[in-house]
C-alpha positions in Angstrom: 129.5 91.6 89.1 131.2 93.4 86.2 130.4 90.9 83.4 127.1 92.2 82.0 126.0 88.6 81.3 126.1 87.9 85.0 123.6 90.6 85.7 121.0 88.2 84.3 121.8 85.4 86.7 119.7 85.1 89.8 121.6 85.4 93.1 120.6 82.7 95.6 119.9 83.9 99.0 118.1 82.8 102.2 116.3 84.8 104.8 118.1 84.3 108.1 117.5 85.9 111.5 120.1 85.4 114.1 120.3 87.5 117.2 123.6 88.1 118.7 123.4 88.7 114.3 120.3 86.5 110.4 116.0 85.7 102.6 115.3 87.7 98.4 116.8 88.3 95.0 116.8 91.2 92.7 119.1 92.4 89.9 121.2 95.5 89.3 122.0 97.0 86.0 125.0 99.1 87.0 127.6 99.1 84.2 131.3 98.5 84.7 133.5 101.6 85.2 136.4 100.0 83.3 137.1 99.7 79.6 136.2 96.4 78.1 139.9 95.4 77.7 140.3 95.5 81.4 137.3 93.3 82.3 139.0 89.9 82.1 141.8 91.0 84.5 139.3 92.6 86.8 137.1 89.6 87.1 140.0 87.5 88.4 141.3 90.2 90.9 140.4 90.8 94.5 138.8 94.0 93.4 136.0 92.0 91.8 135.0 90.6 95.2 134.9 94.2 96.6 132.5 95.2 93.8 130.4 92.1 94.2 129.9 93.0 97.9 129.1 96.7 97.0 126.5 95.6 94.4 124.7 93.4 96.9 124.4 96.2 99.4 123.4 98.6 96.7 120.4 96.6 95.6 119.2 95.1 98.9 120.2 97.1 102.0 117.2 98.2 104.0 118.3 101.8 104.4 118.1 103.5 101.0 120.3 106.4 102.3 123.0 103.9 103.3 123.4 105.7 106.6 123.7 109.0 104.7 126.7 107.7 102.8 127.2 108.6 99.1 127.1 105.0 98.0 128.0 105.6 94.4 131.1 107.6 95.5 132.0 104.9 97.9 132.1 102.4 95.0 134.4 104.7 93.0 136.8 105.0 95.9 136.8 101.3 96.5 137.6 100.5 92.9 140.4 103.1 92.6 142.4 101.1 95.2 144.8 98.3 94.4 144.4 95.1 96.4 147.4 92.9 96.5 145.6 90.0 98.3 142.1 88.8 99.0 142.7 89.6 102.7 143.2 93.3 101.7 140.0 93.2 99.8 138.2 91.6 102.8 139.5 94.3 105.1 138.2 97.0 102.7 134.8 95.4 102.5 134.5 95.1 106.3 135.7 98.7 106.8 133.1 100.0 104.3 130.2 97.9 105.8 131.1 99.3 109.3 130.1 102.8 108.0 126.6 101.6 107.6 126.2 101.4 111.3 124.5 98.0 111.2 126.2 95.1 113.0 124.1 92.6 111.2 125.2 93.6 107.7 128.6 91.9 107.5 131.2 90.2 105.4 132.0 86.5 105.9 135.3 85.0 104.8 135.1 81.5 103.2 135.5 79.7 106.5 132.9 81.9 108.3 130.5 81.5 105.4 130.8 77.8 105.4 130.2 77.7 109.2 127.1 79.8 108.8 125.8 77.5 106.0 126.4 74.5 108.3 124.4 76.2 111.1 121.4 77.1 109.0 121.4 73.8 107.1 121.1 71.9 110.4 123.7 69.5 109.1 127.4 68.9 109.8 130.2 66.4 109.2 130.9 64.3 112.2 130.0 61.0 114.0 126.7 62.0 115.6 127.3 62.7 119.2 126.2 65.6 121.4 128.9 66.3 124.1 128.7 68.0 127.5 131.4 68.8 130.0 130.7 67.4 133.4 130.9 70.5 135.7 132.3 68.4 138.6 134.9 66.2 136.9 135.4 68.3 133.7 135.2 65.0 131.7 133.7 65.1 128.2 130.5 63.1 128.4 128.2 61.9 125.6 124.8 63.6 126.2 123.3 61.9 123.2 124.2 59.6 120.3 122.0 60.8 117.4 119.7 58.2 116.0 121.1 56.3 112.9 124.5 58.1 113.2 127.9 56.4 113.0 128.2 56.7 116.8 124.7 55.2 117.5 125.4 52.4 115.1 128.7 51.7 116.8 127.1 51.4 120.2 128.1 54.7 121.8 125.7 55.5 124.6 124.6 58.4 126.7 126.9 58.7 129.7 130.0 57.4 127.9 133.1 59.4 128.7 135.4 60.4 125.8 138.9 59.9 127.1 140.8 60.3 123.8 140.2 61.4 120.2 142.5 59.8 117.7 145.0 59.0 120.5 144.9 62.5 121.9 143.9 62.7 125.5 140.9 64.8 126.4 142.2 65.6 129.8 142.1 69.4 130.3 140.6 69.7 126.7 137.7 72.1 126.5 134.4 71.2 124.8 135.0 73.4 121.7 138.4 71.8 121.0 136.9 68.3 121.3 134.1 69.1 118.9 136.6 70.6 116.5 138.6 67.4 116.5 135.6 65.2 116.1 134.2 67.1 113.1 135.9 66.6 109.8 135.7 65.5 106.2 132.9 63.1 105.3 134.3 59.6 104.9 137.4 60.2 107.0 138.1 57.7 109.9 138.3 58.7 113.5 138.8 56.6 116.7 137.3 57.5 120.0 138.5 56.0 123.3 135.5 55.4 125.5 135.3 54.9 129.3 132.0 53.2 130.4 131.3 52.3 134.0 133.8 50.0 135.5 135.1 48.7 132.2 138.6 49.5 131.0 138.6 52.2 128.4 138.2 50.8 124.8 138.5 52.2 121.3 135.6 52.6 118.9 136.6 53.2 115.2 134.2 55.4 113.3 133.8 57.0 109.9 132.6 60.6 109.7 129.3 61.2 107.9 126.9 64.0 107.1 124.8 64.3 110.3 121.4 66.0 110.7 121.8 68.2 113.9 119.0 68.0 116.3 117.6 71.4 117.2 114.5 70.1 118.9 114.5 68.1 122.2 111.2 66.8 123.7 109.9 64.7 126.5 106.7 64.2 128.5 107.0 65.2 132.1 104.5 64.5 134.9 104.2 67.7 137.0 101.7 66.9 139.8 98.4 66.1 138.2 99.4 67.7 134.8 101.3 65.8 132.1 103.4 68.3 130.2 104.9 68.1 126.8 108.3 69.9 127.2 110.0 71.0 124.0 113.4 72.7 123.8 114.1 74.5 120.5 117.8 75.5 120.3 117.8 77.2 116.8 115.8 77.6 113.6 117.6 75.5 111.0 116.3 74.0 107.8 115.4 70.8 109.7 113.8 72.4 112.7 110.3 72.5 111.4 110.2 68.8 110.6 111.8 68.0 114.0 109.2 70.2 115.7 106.3 68.5 113.9 107.6 65.1 114.9 108.0 66.2 118.6 104.4 67.6 118.8 102.8 64.6 117.2 104.8 62.3 119.5 103.7 64.2 122.6 100.1 64.3 121.4 100.2 60.5 121.2 101.4 60.5 124.8 98.3 62.4 125.7 99.9 65.4 127.3 97.6 68.1 128.8 99.7 71.2 128.1 103.0 72.3 126.5 106.1 74.2 127.5 108.2 75.5 124.6 111.6 76.5 125.8 113.5 79.0 123.5 115.9 80.3 126.1 119.3 80.8 124.6 118.0 80.4 121.0 119.8 83.0 118.9 117.4 82.6 115.9 118.0 81.2 112.4 115.9 80.9 109.3 112.8 83.1 108.9 110.9 80.4 107.1 111.5 77.9 109.9 110.0 80.3 112.4 107.0 80.8 110.3 106.5 77.1 109.7 106.8 76.3 113.4 104.4 79.1 114.3 101.8 77.6 112.0 102.0 74.3 114.0 100.7 76.2 117.0 98.3 78.7 115.4 95.1 78.0 113.3 94.9 81.5 112.0 96.2 85.0 112.5 99.3 87.0 111.5 102.7 85.6 112.5 105.0 88.5 111.5 105.0 91.5 109.2 108.1 92.6 107.3 108.8 96.0 105.6 111.6 96.5 103.1 113.4 99.8 102.1 110.7 100.6 99.5 108.0 100.4 102.2 106.6 97.1 100.8 104.8 95.0 103.4 104.6 91.3 103.6 102.4 89.5 106.1 103.1 85.9 107.0 100.0 84.2 108.3 98.8 80.9 109.9 97.0 78.6 107.5 94.7 76.6 109.8 97.1 73.8 110.3 97.7 73.8 114.1 98.8 70.4 115.4 97.4 71.1 118.9 95.1 73.4 120.7 96.3 72.5 124.2 97.4 75.3 126.6 101.1 76.3 126.3 103.7 78.5 128.0 106.8 79.7 126.2 110.2 80.2 128.0 112.4 83.1 126.8 115.4 85.0 128.1 117.9 87.7 127.1 119.5 85.4 124.6 116.3 84.5 122.8 116.7 86.5 119.6 115.4 87.2 116.2 113.5 84.2 114.9 112.8 83.2 118.5 111.3 86.6 119.0 109.1 86.3 115.9 107.7 83.0 117.3 107.3 84.4 120.8 105.7 87.6 119.5 103.3 85.6 117.3 102.2 83.3 120.1 101.8 86.3 122.5 99.9 88.7 120.3 97.6 85.9 119.1 96.9 85.0 122.7 98.0 81.5 122.0 100.5 81.2 124.9 101.8 82.8 128.0 105.3 84.1 127.7 107.4 83.4 130.8 110.9 84.4 131.6 113.1 87.5 131.0 113.0 90.2 128.3 114.3 88.9 125.0 117.3 90.2 123.0 115.5 92.8 120.7 116.5 92.1 117.1 113.9 93.2 114.6 115.8 92.9 111.4 116.0 90.3 108.6 119.1 89.5 106.7 119.7 88.1 103.2 122.7 85.8 102.9 124.6 85.6 99.6 127.6 83.7 98.4 130.4 85.6 96.6 132.4 84.1 93.7 135.5 83.2 95.8 133.6 81.2 98.4 133.2 84.1 100.8 129.7 85.6 101.6 127.6 88.5 102.8 124.8 88.9 105.2 122.8 92.1 104.4 119.9 93.5 106.3 116.9 93.7 103.9 113.9 94.3 106.0 112.5 95.3 109.4 109.9 93.1 111.1 107.0 93.8 113.5 104.9 91.5 115.7 101.3 90.8 114.7 100.1 93.8 116.8 102.5 96.0 115.0 105.0 96.2 117.8 108.6 97.1 116.9 110.8 95.0 119.3 114.1 96.4 118.0 116.4 97.2 120.9 113.6 96.4 123.3 112.7 92.7 122.9 109.5 90.8 123.7 108.1 91.5 127.2 107.1 88.3 129.0 103.5 88.0 130.3 105.1 86.6 133.5 108.5 88.1 134.2 111.0 85.8 136.0 114.5 87.0 136.1 117.2 84.6 137.3 120.0 85.5 139.7 123.6 85.3 138.5 124.0 82.0 140.4 120.9 80.5 138.9 122.0 81.5 135.4 125.4 79.9 136.0 123.9 76.7 137.3 121.7 76.2 134.2 124.6 77.1 131.9 127.0 74.7 133.6 124.4 71.9 133.8 122.0 72.1 130.8 120.3 68.9 132.1 118.8 71.1 134.9 116.7 73.0 132.3 113.1 71.9 132.6 113.6 70.4 136.0 112.7 71.3 139.6 116.0 73.3 139.8 114.9 75.6 137.0 112.9 78.5 138.4 111.6 79.8 135.1 110.3 76.3 134.1 108.7 75.8 137.5 106.9 79.2 137.1 105.7 78.1 133.6 104.3 74.9 135.1 102.5 77.0 137.8 101.0 79.2 135.2 99.6 76.1 133.3 98.4 74.4 136.5 96.5 77.5 137.6 94.9 78.0 134.3 91.1 77.5 134.7 89.3 74.9 132.6 92.5 73.1 131.8 92.0 71.0 128.6 91.7 67.3 129.0 94.5 65.4 127.3 91.9 63.1 125.7 90.1 65.9 123.9 92.9 68.2 123.0 90.4 71.1 123.3 91.9 74.4 124.3 90.8 76.8 127.0 90.4 80.5 126.3 94.2 81.1 126.5 94.6 79.1 123.3 92.4 81.3 121.2 94.2 83.1 118.4 91.3 84.7 116.8 
């Protein structure tokens, strides 16, 4: 920012790792290039947003050469221009960031920034239902009514068909459009028309509320003579670690004999969430190592707080990215789990996310990370211990029918079960003691 007093304020940021793109604060002491009489007008102009973005990159970007750009000259050129609207300023920021050659360092307009915040917070405004499109009928079906949500309290059940949203028919409506209509401002009313079994469709009036989005799904499955705790982790939000802890403790009480952690399709999320979840599976050992542009290293380690020592397998695929790869790499290198599936995405960068003064935001790459063994997975991904690639048809079947994941129709899951069943000295569910595979020392 140009106002010198603002150089003393701390920028809030959070470390995010997202794969298909997502933590740190420091201050800059660059002086304004304008005369003091121009400062007031400058602060309220689109040009101020451009300089805010430049300042963040200047102090935090992982590559101190800025991809061999003269970054100081770049600032002068940006501030010489006139920006008639904020959109023109946004275009200039995006064009400049593109020259860094880093797809993960990016500008977010206010709507995009709010969407990212909603994702990483693990909360959203809505009524608390998870929808799926029936692949055969194309009807929008309630896959789950989240506990204590407006939908659950109103009696909406799994299997209910949403036939209309505020009087608008859902026939031929895609899933994304339906979700967009259901979400909205907290406290605002909405009416869903529900079809249930042979009953005539009926209206259920609801009031939107702040909903904690579930990123962890778990259940105990009997697979032959082995009782398996199956956990699917869809992303790393601010609520993921507490949801994971609850899932593990619940499955421990059900006396499972092994675990399958499914991170297929998980694009990543918050770095801290991945570290906290890794600590639930590891008693000790390094989880991940990060290196910033000054060469400073930071090691994140387990702290002897594992919730279980039972054998485990981890499912990954080409869409398992970033924070997913940190967790998979930690469990693999510490020999805590067998990694099963396809090569992961290959994103080894950490971003810091900042808000700008007009409600827009920035994601800036601030560090490179390495697995505990020092492996750089950038552009390569984590290599599974047991490689199982799906055919195009198998991939399509699982994508069209998510309920098939973790079932007899899921080849990667079935291979993970085989790995666990064939592991010698399988731990007894009553003791919770781990075989050699679980050692992370």
